[in-house]
MARNU-812515 format. One record per residue (C-alpha): residue in one letter; x, y, z. Coordinates in steps of 0.05 Angstrom, whole numbers, plus 5000, padded with zeros to 4 digits. Layout:
residues N
A|X|Y|Z
...
This chain:
residues 276
M|3476|2041|6930
T|3543|2005|6929
L|3549|1930|6937
L|3612|1912|6977
I|3638|1841|6966
V|3687|1821|7019
G|3734|1768|6993
G|3720|1789|6922
S|3782|1756|6893
G|3764|1687|6919
F|3727|1632|6883
L|3656|1652|6902
G|3674|1726|6907
T|3700|1727|6835
E|3634|1700|6809
L|3595|1749|6852
V|3636|1807|6824
R|3625|1782|6753
Q|3550|1776|6761
A|3542|1842|6798
V|3581|1880|6745
S|3543|1845|6689
A|3478|1868|6722
G|3503|1940|6725
R|3507|1943|6800
P|3557|1993|6829
T|3606|1946|6863
A|3667|1949|6907
A|3707|1889|6930
T|3761|1873|6980
Y|3820|1826|6978
A|3870|1798|7028
T|3930|1783|6984
R|3918|1807|6913
P|3861|1844|6878
G|3817|1813|6826
S|3822|1829|6753
T|3754|1862|6741
P|3769|1935|6722
E|3698|1960|6733
V|3706|1946|6808
A|3739|1989|6861
W|3788|1942|6897
H|3807|1953|6969
H|3857|1915|7012
L|3824|1892|7077
D|3851|1856|7137
L|3791|1828|7176
R|3835|1819|7237
N|3843|1895|7242
P|3781|1929|7270
G|3806|1998|7247
S|3816|1974|7176
V|3746|1943|7174
E|3711|2005|7202
E|3750|2052|7156
A|3732|2012|7093
V|3658|2007|7109
L|3651|2079|7129
E|3688|2103|7067
L|3646|2062|7019
S|3580|2066|7057
P|3552|2005|7020
R|3479|1989|7018
V|3495|1915|7025
I|3558|1877|7047
I|3567|1805|7024
N|3621|1770|7064
T|3649|1711|7025
S|3716|1710|7060
S|3742|1653|7101
G|3807|1641|7138
G|3793|1568|7150
A|3802|1552|7223
D|3836|1620|7236
W|3790|1646|7291
A|3810|1719|7282
V|3789|1718|7209
T|3732|1668|7205
A|3698|1681|7272
E|3717|1751|7293
G|3724|1784|7225
P|3651|1778|7205
V|3630|1808|7272
R|3675|1868|7260
L|3642|1875|7191
A|3572|1871|7222
I|3589|1924|7274
A|3616|1971|7221
G|3557|1955|7176
A|3507|1971|7230
R|3539|2039|7241
A|3536|2053|7166
A|3464|2028|7161
S|3486|1972|7114
R|3452|1905|7106
M|3499|1846|7112
I|3499|1776|7082
Q|3546|1729|7118
V|3563|1667|7077
S|3567|1608|7124
S|3576|1533|7117
D|3543|1466|7129
A|3605|1453|7172
V|3566|1485|7230
F|3529|1418|7236
S|3555|1352|7263
G|3513|1305|7222
K|3498|1265|7285
C|3426|1286|7297
R|3391|1280|7231
A|3404|1272|7157
R|3369|1336|7136
Y|3383|1404|7167
D|3335|1461|7156
E|3342|1534|7178
Q|3313|1519|7247
C|3368|1470|7266
R|3418|1494|7316
P|3492|1490|7300
D|3533|1435|7334
P|3601|1438|7300
T|3654|1385|7308
T|3713|1420|7276
P|3751|1485|7290
Y|3728|1512|7223
G|3656|1495|7237
A|3661|1526|7307
A|3689|1590|7277
K|3633|1594|7226
A|3580|1581|7280
A|3610|1635|7324
A|3608|1684|7266
E|3535|1668|7254
T|3517|1682|7327
G|3558|1746|7329
V|3533|1779|7265
L|3460|1764|7281
L|3468|1795|7349
V|3502|1860|7328
N|3466|1874|7262
P|3392|1855|7259
D|3391|1866|7183
T|3439|1808|7172
V|3426|1747|7129
V|3464|1684|7146
A|3469|1642|7083
R|3493|1572|7096
T|3518|1534|7036
S|3553|1468|7020
L|3610|1446|6974
I|3617|1498|6919
I|3632|1472|6849
G|3640|1504|6781
G|3684|1515|6720
G|3738|1468|6743
Q|3764|1521|6790
S|3740|1495|6858
E|3786|1458|6906
H|3740|1397|6900
E|3747|1393|6825
R|3823|1403|6829
N|3827|1348|6881
V|3790|1299|6836
H|3837|1314|6778
E|3898|1302|6822
L|3870|1237|6850
A|3853|1211|6781
A|3923|1229|6756
G|3955|1197|6818
T|3991|1262|6834
S|3963|1268|6904
E|3945|1222|6961
G|3877|1214|6994
V|3809|1182|6985
L|3739|1204|6969
F|3691|1184|7024
T|3631|1142|7007
D|3596|1156|7074
D|3604|1232|7074
F|3543|1266|7044
R|3533|1339|7025
C|3489|1381|6979
P|3539|1412|6929
V|3519|1476|6894
H|3544|1509|6830
V|3581|1574|6841
R|3538|1609|6789
D|3473|1588|6824
L|3500|1607|6892
A|3524|1676|6869
A|3458|1691|6835
A|3419|1670|6897
L|3462|1714|6942
L|3450|1773|6896
E|3375|1760|6899
L|3378|1761|6975
A|3419|1825|6971
S|3365|1858|6929
G|3310|1843|6979
D|3297|1858|7052
T|3298|1788|7081
T|3338|1774|7144
G|3357|1713|7186
V|3383|1644|7167
H|3376|1617|7097
H|3402|1552|7066
L|3432|1553|6996
G|3452|1482|6981
G|3440|1443|6917
N|3376|1403|6914
Q|3410|1335|6914
A|3452|1300|6967
V|3513|1261|6942
S|3572|1229|6975
R|3641|1259|6963
H|3658|1198|6921
E|3595|1204|6879
L|3612|1277|6869
G|3682|1258|6847
V|3654|1208|6797
L|3608|1261|6768
I|3666|1310|6761
A|3710|1256|6729
R|3657|1237|6678
R|3644|1309|6660
D|3718|1322|6649
G|3733|1256|6613
L|3774|1226|6669
D|3777|1153|6689
A|3730|1151|6750
S|3754|1080|6768
R|3821|1111|6788
L|3788|1151|6844
P|3806|1118|6911
T|3749|1107|6961
G|3745|1104|7036
L|3702|1115|7096
R|3705|1178|7138
A|3681|1135|7196
D|3748|1097|7191
S|3789|1160|7180
P|3826|1202|7232
L|3804|1264|7194
P|3754|1305|7233
G|3688|1326|7203
P|3614|1309|7201
L|3589|1249|7161
D|3520|1265|7135
V|3499|1338|7130
R|3443|1349|7079
L|3421|1421|7077
D|3346|1427|7068
S|3342|1490|7025
R|3269|1483|7005
S|3244|1541|7047
T|3296|1589|7018
Q|3287|1562|6948
A|3213|1579|6951
K|3232|1652|6958
L|3282|1653|6900
R|3278|1655|6824
T|3347|1624|6819
P|3343|1547|6818
L|3393|1514|6864
R|3410|1455|6819
G|3436|1389|6844
A|3503|1358|6825
H|3472|1309|6775
Q|3444|1369|6738
F|3502|1418|6736
L|3556|1364|6727
A|3523|1331|6667
P|3575|1324|6612
T|3539|1376|6569
D|3541|1430|6623
């Protein structure tokens, strides 16, 4: 009953591997560039752009559940087509699949809160690739879970935390938007929730965002205060005035999924408290 974590050397994948091994679950993981450092895990190189490579890996391991945490950004072959190749191979191997998706599938134009019944309407190439992956995996493998999440934070290792440190130090350019709202989630909470879903028999779309909506600037201030940085040095701006593409206000409503889980999906004010 092997758990296969695709993208196991990434930020979320590393935490999933850690928790799965800690729980005693037989686990295998894949990587694109370099394997992770957990010795209890069987590491396999996997190119999601290569259908033969995907099918060979899944058939060899015959996992009970596949959790796909990988993302190639706006690279369509990896982010949109790769998950569908996994779903096809998983269906042949009678494997359940959990496809980790993103709140980037929504535009933020229609409503402030997005529940699992809302249809994707992406505005960026990355969001379009994620939305296409959702459609594809649900079509080819009926045992799939699509788990949409938001900004992933934790341990100072996320790109969002690194960006705040660089902005506070003046070593990078940019601003933190005050009109761009998300529901950040801690990587430990997200990984635990995904493993809960992997242990059950649920299917379909689930939302795994934190229980509080904050702007990117408010998130930056919380990170700065936790880490002892000068939050007043964080530059602010409006996404509405920026040429950068992306939705403004996407608040994942995760209450329906949260009701099924033991793992609390904490909000940013909880997990970024200075004592965390």
